[in-house]
Each structure stands twice: as structure tokens, then as C-alpha cells.
N, C-alpha and C positions, 0 to 999 in steps of 0.2 A: 505493501500499500503505500503511495508516494505521500511525503510529508511536506508538502506546499515548497515554500520559494526560501532558499539560504541565501545568504547575502554576508560577503567575508570582508570586512575591511580591514585595508593591508594588502598588500601582495608582496612580503618579503621570502626570504627562505622557508620560515618556520609554517607561513600561512601555504607556502605551493607543497611543503612534506605534507601537512594536512590535507591536501588535495590529491595529492596522490594517494594517500590511504583511503581516503574517503571514495575513489573511483577502481579501486582494489573489488572486484569482482560488483562493479554497480554499484554508483551512490543512491540513494533511496528517496532524491529530492526531484521533485518536478519542473525546478528549476534553481539554478548556482550562478549567481553573481559574486565577483570580485572588483574590487575598488580600488586602486592605489595610487599612491598622491606622487608616486614618480613615474616619468614617462613611459618606463619599460615594465616589462614582465619580470617578475622574479628572477633574480641572480644571484649566482654565486659571490657574495661579498667575501668570503673567506679566499679569494683570488685578488680581491683590488688591491692589495702590496705585491702582488707578484705582477700586476698592470702597470703599475706605479714603477719599479723596478726597471720594467722594460723585459721582464721574463716571460709576461705572457699577453695574449690578444684580447682585446673588446669581445671579439667573439667566442673566446672560451668561456667566457662568465655565463652565456645562457645556459638555464637549467631545461627547460620545454620549448619545442616551436610549436607553432601556431596548429599543424595540425594536431598536437596532442590535445590542445585545449576544445578543438573541432570537435574531433573523435571521441568526446567524452561530456561535450553539449555545455563547455562554461562559458558563460558570457563575460569580460572582461571591459573594463572602463580605466584607462591609465591617465595618470596627471588630472585626477578629478578627485579628491578624497573626499570623503564622509566629512560634513561640517556640523552638522545637528540629526540628533536622534531622537525621535516621537514615540516613546514608549507607550501613550493611551493607545495610537491608532497603528502603531507597530511599522514606521514608515520611516526614511532617514531622505536627508537631503546634501545633495554634493555641494561641492565649491562653484561648479557652472552650473547649479540649479535643480539639476537631474533627482526626480523624486523615485522612491521606490519604496513598494512594500515588501515585508518581510514578515516571514513566521519563525523563523530562526536567524538569531543574529550573530555573527562571530567578530569579534575585534582581536586584530591583530596589526595595532598601530606602532608598534614599534617603540624606540625610545629616541632622544634627541641628545647631541653632546651637552654635557653641562657647563652655564656661562661660567665664565672666570670671574665676576665679578669683581672688577678693578678699573681705576681707571684708565679711560680708551682704547677699552677691547674692541669698541667699533671701527676704528682704524680701516683704512684700505689697507689690502696686505695679511689681515689676521683671518684664516682659515680654520674648518675643519677638516674633517679625514673619516666620513662615517659611508657615502654613497659615489655610485658612478659619476655624478655631478662634479664632485669635491676633487674626483681621483683626475679627472678630465683638466679641473683648473691646476689642480697641483703640476701636473706634468705639463702645461703651457706656461705657467709663470718659473717654471724650474729652467726654460729654454731661455729667460731674460733675466734671471736674477742669479747671483751666486754664493748668498749666505741665507740659511733659513734658520727660525729658533724652534722645537718640538718642546711643549708644556704638558707633561705628561709620560713617564718611565713606566708604564704599563704596556699590554703587548700591542694595543692598539698605536699608542705613539711610538714605542721601537721600530715598529713595522714602517709607519710615515718616513719615521728618520732612516730606515735604513735604504727604503724607496728613493728619497731625495736624493741620499748620498752616491746611490748609484746612478743616479740624474747628473750626476757633475757637481751639486752644492755641498759649499760646508756646512755641517748642522752639527748644532749644539742642542743637545737633549738636557731639561730641567727637570729635576724628580724632585716633591718634598719631602720624600720619605729617605731614609741614607739610605735605603736599597732599592735596586730596579728591581721589576716584580715582584715586591714586597708579599705579593698574596699567594703567589705558586712558589716561589724558591724559598728555601732557609737563607742567612746569610753569608756563607761559603759561594753558595750557587750563584747568590746575586753577585759577589766579589768577581766569581769567573765569569759571569757574561760581561760586566763591564770592562774586563781587561778586553775581554775578544771583541767589545764591540768598538774598542778604543785602539785596537791595533788594527782595526777595518778603516780608520780614519774617522770615526766619530767622536765628537767632544761630547762628554757625560759630567753634570754636574747634579749632585745628589745632596740632600739637606737643606735644599734651598727654595724660597718658592717667590715667583714674581709679585709685585706689587702694584707695579703700574707700566703702560705700555707708552713708550713716547713719539712721537711724529707730529706733523700739521695734520695731514690729510693722508698719508701711508704712514706706517708704523718703522721707527727705525730704530729703536732700541726696545730691548726689555730692562726694566729696573728691579732688581731682586732684593730680596727682607736683608741682606748685608751689603746692602750699600752697591754694592757691584753693578756696574751696567754690561750687557751684551748686545753689540751692535748688531744688527739683522736686517733684510729685504723681505721677509716674510715669515710669519709666525702660525705656528700648526697647532690649533688645541686639542689634546686629546686626554683631559685631566678627570675623567667619569661620563656617565649618561644619566639621564632622567625618564623614565617611562612617558610616553605620550598618553597622558588621563584627561587632554582638557575635553573631546568629545562624551566622553564618559561623566566625569563631573559636571559636565554642562546639563547632561540629562537625568541626574541626580542619582546614579548609581554609586554604591559605596565605593570609596576608594582611601587609600592611604599614601603610600609613595608610590605604589601601581593600583591597577584596578584591582580592586580583591575577590578572589573566588575562590572556591572549594576546591578538593581536590579531584573533582572530575571538572573542573574548568569553567563552572558555573558562577555568573554572576548574582548579585543581588536579585537582579530580574532574572526568572527562572526561564525568559527564552532568550536569552543574550550570554553568551560565552567569551571568553577571552583566553589567551594564552599568548608565550613568547616573553618578548621586553617589556612587554606594557603591563603584564599578571604581575598581581602578587597573592603568594599562599602562606598563611601563618606568619604576616612579617617577612616574609622571603622573596625576593624580586632576583631576577635571572637573565645575567648579560652574556651568558656564553649560548651557541648555538645548541648545544648535546641537549641540556634540558628540553630545550622548545621542542626539539625533535621529540623527545619523548611525551610531552606534552600533547603534541600533535597526533601521535598512534593513540594516546588515552582518549580524545576526542572525538577522534573518528569512530570507536568502538561504542562510547555512548552515542552519538547523532546516530549511527548506523543501527544502535539495539542490539549490535551483535555480541557486548558485553556489558550489561547496564552497572556488574560489580567492577569494570574498570575505574581506576582510580590512580592520580600520577603522586608518586613516591619521592620527595625531595630525597633521594638516596646521595653520597658523597661522589660526587663529578669527577670524574679524571680531568686533567689539561693537557692536553697536546699541542704542542706549540714548536715551530721552527722558525728561528730569527736567524735573519745574516746566516742561514744555512745550518745552525747549531739546533739540534733538535732537543726538548725540554719536555719533561713530564713531570707530573706531580698529582698527587691525590691524598685525599686527606689531611692529616695534620701536618704543616710543613716545621716545623721549630719544635725544637725539644723544650720539656718542662718538667717540674720535680715529681712526675708521675711517669716518664717515659726515659728509656735507655735508646741510645743512637747505635746504630752498627753503620759505620761510615767507611766507606772503600774510594780510593783517589788513582786514579792513571794519571800523572803529572805530563807523562809524553805524548799520549794522546788526547792531553784536556778532556778527561771522563771523570765523573765523580756521582757518586751515589750516597744518599744519607736515608737509613731507614728507621723507622720510632717505631718501638714496642711498648706496648703497657701488659703486664703480668703475660707476656710472652705470646701474646697477639700481636700482629702488625697493624697500627691505625695511621701512618702515614710513610709516603717516599717522596724522594727528590732524587731526580735521576737529570744530569747533565751531559750533551755528549754522545751519550748512548742510554737508548729506551727503549729497545727490544722488548725486556721484559716488564716494561710499565703496565700493561694490561693483566699480567698475571699478579703483579704487585695490587691492582687495585681488586683484582678477585680476591684476593687474600685479607684484604683490609674488609672487604663488603661482608664474607663468610666468618670471618671471627675466627678461623682457626687457630688451634693452640701450634706455632711455630716454633718449640723449643726443642723438639728433636733434630731440625733442620738450622738453628741458628750459627752454627760455623760456616755454613756454606750460603745461606740466605741472600748474603750481598751480590752473590755469583748468580742468581737466577735461578729461572726455572731446572735446566738442563743439569743443573750442578746438585740443584735440591732433591730431585728425582734419581739421580744417580746414586747418593749419598742415603737414598730411602731405605 
């Protein structure tokens, strides 16, 4: 039995994954409509840094071609975001004035860069690195300018910095925390990463924060809290994100930092769901694609009725990164405390490093730098909570050593 009209607001990677799960075996809706703020269909944002660095082309970003959407009867409207939700009449209105009725509504509105909140952060030459438009603009500007400052030493900031360096720019990374990737790496891993990036030509300054951008019409320098200045032609901000909740808040949906949903991704309105970067579950928001993909899988089951008991469980999500060709993996707790013991292995010649954190003989965290092949196995041990005491002597050497020693 057909379930009426499904409208999805937003067409990023998570929304596309939801569509693909829904269409496996045929979706139950008489009409499926997708509305996206960007002019393009969903594309692989993970590859944007490769495009910026010149290692991938725009054509490689596409996730699905026109024929896939046509074959599955999915209507798409791009460059026309939803601006109003009328929950009483169950209708949405778009920026272009398009009005559509829905039976089920899914919000996949993503997130936007957090503002710097410092004087003159609206000067010309101040950009973000979130989407295809940003990437094109950075590539064009890198051909006309020589210096760039990237504010933020997280994954996105480091990817932007490396991409601009590959384009020939002199790049300085500013990070307010004393350690790069401080959410994913321990102190040693962060220091190894900083040294490796500096050897590749990036300038790294940690433990500093910008207090003002200087210039008349275009940015010319960044003033730091230690009273120093960094001269620049471009500033790229990558200091966190904020869930896009404006349309949900205006509609009266319950919101905190994100759009609040239950573990079946249902909002405070039973006809409306939310997933991905825009949603919040038990006070937690999600900035990585992997939990968004899991949410898409669960929501597809709920909407199709194939498993009404399906729920999203916010398990410990491993982080797999590759920065400047350096593979990095972390899962669970990344820094030791008084309740953990550490197993540390390091190969200075090959620039490889491993820290495993155990509590009562059970693995609770792992950090891998330079060699990440055994990362998924460590993540599995963290999830299962197995007693690894019999493997303690070989644990740092990975799965093969442990299984041979068993």
C-alpha cells in the first residue's frame, strides 16, 4: 500500500544514502521529492580536498547519474531550499515560491561553518571550505594569491591547508588547542602529525587564537591573542560547524543545538524526521558521515516498515582519516587517564605509532598513525568489550600476531 508523498529537504551524502536504502526493493511512496540548497545533486564531499589539491576532478564527485533518479521515480529540485514548513497543512514552501504537500517529511539540512565572531570577519578574502562552490572559489583564488591562513587544525582545516599548499600557496594553520586533531589523536600522535606537515611545507601554530582580521576591503593579516600578526591574502575558516535548524525552529519543532529526534530519527512532530548533521539525539550531534549513514539505514527501515523496531545506537564511531598521505585511525578514548593503562608501539624509521588504552584488560581506545590496517579490528574489540589479557603481549602488533599467539 502506497504511503503518499515523501519530501526530503536537503540532498547531501546522507540524504542520498537514505534514498538508496529506500529504493532497495522499491520504496513505498507514491511520490518522492528531494529539494537541495546547492545547484548540484548529492556529491562526494569527502573528495573535495582531493579536488582542491588537484588529485581528483569535479566529475569524480558525482554519486548517482540522472538515469538512477529517473529509474526510481525521484523528483529533484536543486538550488531551491525549503524556507517554510506549514505543519498544520503539511506543506512546504521553497525559496523560489514552490509549494508542495507532504505526508512524510525528512529534514537533512546539514550544517554550516561556525562564525569566527571576531572583528572584520566579513572582509573580502575570508572563505569557508564546505562545499563545491567553496572549492571552486579556493582553486580560482589560489591562482592569483600566494599566502593563506587556515583557522582550525581539525580534519577539514588540515585538508584545506594541504590542498592550498599543493596549489602552490604558502599556508599557515592556526589552532587554538595545543594539539592538532585533538579530538582524534593523543599528544604524541598530534606531535607526529605536526612534524610531518611541517616537513611538507605547512606552517603550524598551535595554542593561539585569532582576535581580529585586519584590512580595509580585503583581509591582509590575522591578529592573534599573543599580539602577533600573520600576513595573508586569504583566510579559510574551519573552526567547527553548527547544525542548520532555522527552518525547523521557525516551524516550532523542538530544537537544541540540532533538531531533536528520538532513536528512530522522529522529531517532535510524528510526520517529520531528521538525520545527519542537522539532528541531535540525546544531546549529541554528528559531524562525521559514518553515523549519518547509519541513521540513513535505520530511517529507511522505519519509513519502509521493514523493521519498526530499528533504532539508531550512538556507538563509538571510529575515525579514519588520511592527511597529506598519512593514514590516521582512532576509536574510543584517545587519551590516558588514571583508570587506563597504555600499550605504546612506535617505529621511528617508518614514522608509525600506536597507542592502545585498556581498562581492566579490555580495550577502550586506540590511536594509530602511519599504519592503520588493524584499526577496524581494534574498533571491533572496543565494541565487544572482550577481555584481551591473554593477548596483551602481542596486542600492539595487530590481529595476525594475536591470532597466531592464541
